C-alpha angles and dihedrals in degrees: 000000000000123000102308123162109277093245091049089053093045091051092053095046092050093048102042132035095229140334114272120238094258089052096049093047093040094053093050091051093043094044089055088061096250123143101246141198118201117201114184143135122280112275094032096116095244097144091055085048087057096045105039100070089049092051090048091053092052091050089052091055088047095054089048092051091245101112107118134184093270138110111265101162129041118189119192126192132165098240131058089211091058090050094055087049092050089052089054092045094052092059094075098052091044093049093042092050091050091051092049088048091051093050087054090051097261126129110202125200117242116273107214118214122188139176119227113187138123088283094057112116121242093244090051092051092050088051092053092049090053094044115012121214118246092226111040114198111197149137129250091262095052091044089055089050094048091049088055100041113100098213097046102036097083092056087061092058092082094055111135099171135040120184123193113194127196092016090178089068092061106025100088101037142081086247088062091050087051090051090046089058091046091051090055091049088051092048089048091051096042099041134217093324095074112110119199123215126184134188131196138163097195121024136135134209094034094192092060090045088056092048089052092054101041099030134244119317095009127117129226145161123271121204106192115180095163128255104255133076136176102316138173106198119174125185111213136186120198092220134027096233124033090186102064102026114087113246091241088060092047090052095050092048092048089050092048093051095047087048096051090050091053092048091050095054136055099232127007134184114211118194122204128188096240145014090252090052092047093054092044094048095043091053093049095045091049088055090058098045133050109301113272094021098117135042137178123242123190139133094271092068121091118259089248093053092048094048091048092052090046093051092045092055093044089051097050096250093115130047097203144008118207105213142173121214086303089097098034092100127059105290108148112247094153128248112349115201098188137015117203119195109199122206115337126348092192092213136055090223094056091058092047091049093048101041087046087068090071111091091357095198115097093232093060129078116250110225122200145166129209111200123186132203101192136033098256094046085057092053090051096046089051091052091051093050089047091051093049092051087050094050092243124147139186110269113229126209129202117236110254110246101311104208098206088060089047094054093055094053093046089058091046094048092048091046087064096051145317117303131193107231095237091047092053091045091052089053092050091049090057089069109087096232090055098042094115096039109143124224092236093055091045093051090046090059089046089052093050091051094046100045125075119248121229111295093245092062117092113248091016094162119109113263096216138009119249115202098204093186093063095021089235129143121219135181124254125217102281098023091113094050091048091054094046095049102036104041130116138049104250105108126234100255098190098246130172122217116234120217133176106250117262093010136080090235108128116207103185141282136290132206110259092234092054087051094047087055097047130082133203108279093036114128124219140173121244123160092003086296129111116237130185119211112243097177141342117221132184096272106016148026121236117211140177132200110285091211096223098320112153105263132205121230116250122230130219123197127234096030102127117086122202125253114262118253095237092051088045089058090045094052087051088051091048094053091051092051091048093053090053091057102037093113096038112113088213093060095112095053090047092051090049094047095041102036109014093246120169108230090254091053092046090057092047092051089048092050091046096051093042092053092051091053091051096051099040101031091238139024123255113236144150091299100032135065117191118204111199118199122197141160135234133221091266092056094257120143124225134182128214118197116209 
């Protein structure tokens, strides 16, 4: 360990047997003052590696009497739930370090930690403004708001560390481009003393992830401990032939297999591809296991319902949670014995991240199962397992200068004070996604913001003022309000809040299309509980307990992510390799060794690919495209591209 304060070192040595490799390397890089990206498997302690040097710095300020009511550490994660978890998990080291300091004769001032997200109550926000926390835990959207808010912005000027966790969740999205610009705004406000630290379990290419973190043209340190750990991953099929077995039989065999896994382990995380699938699967599993053993967990449940489910699993009251990506990241649900990925994960990184939740500690073996319900899911699952064994990972790419995001940040910047056009362009270019932004494109966005739209267009007034004589940008009345109410890249998905009738108890949210198609008296499933619709209002649905009535399963739109490019290539390669071995008597051992396939799954894969070759004449792969032509009853011709 580098030169930590003696009582910080003592707390760590009393709490952990030893530092992990990512921690040792990470502390050396961070202590040297370099911006640092730590890439390491789940359970390697990288978040503590990012935090501990910053906490040590704050304790030094406290001992010297220089700790002020300002923000020194900004922690950013993609999920509000993860932020709440981080706040809880910081309590132990803070209390432990204070106790170790007291034992050494030091009295440390309190380090205040606070979460600022969309869930934060107005009273808590006001308290933070009056007396800012030393450690601010937030999301990209809330950071953007705080950088734009007139009253809180000065508190961020003293920031010395910014920690971006789960970088892979931002990196290749417009949300990441938005965050990259916010990081540059924070750096411009805080000055050269701001150190950036990033963490990720699964990200490639690492060089681009570092550039995303530190900004274009800046150097930094990378601690790359790899993305894989000791893992037992098996690909399973519920039947040996998806082509001849009826779909109802496949579904029943699938449910029976997952239920047996849950029954055989103390705690199991089951991942489903959508909220609808999670609700349906949790209900069916609970019917096959002792009542109350399984709950659903997804983003359309209320925060209270999610926390209750997490606590029940952690405390041993549940045998399994059926989750979407809501539990993919590092939310603490206790020790997990087994992770089950159902159907198709769509990316290699998702399986690595999810199966990595099992065991969670780096010294334990992560055990996972991937179970398919259709032939094409099986091919994809086999390709994922093969890639993990070969240490291959999806490559991510930053979006190139999205101009809609740029427009939001221009208005937000100008709302805080005047800017010269070239000065603001230079700031934006320091964000890696905007490194190649041309002046012509930038000025076109400024022009669009500064010129009025046709009078018949709603909101036709300019968003900012452009002094073309001095080439300076100024705020208009309402610019700040526009920036505060219209920022971010998470789309408005048209959701209705669901409340228990005659109470303030929020159950979750429903898609507006599902609500439109529903009537009072209809029964639906949400959070593994049956609710009956009592009344539909303009902004909410009021429900009451359905008392065991048979429910329908809600649907939510926009839930199915596409397959990554790299996984698509690997699926094609696997098809080609399977075709070459269809007649080989050693196919099953090869499939087990290469892709982790259970014997039943190997037979199902072989039958699926063989039937495709029989019907099409050849199998589409990474080198072959098959165009299938067929006619309809009216004599029309159609083509299907495989």
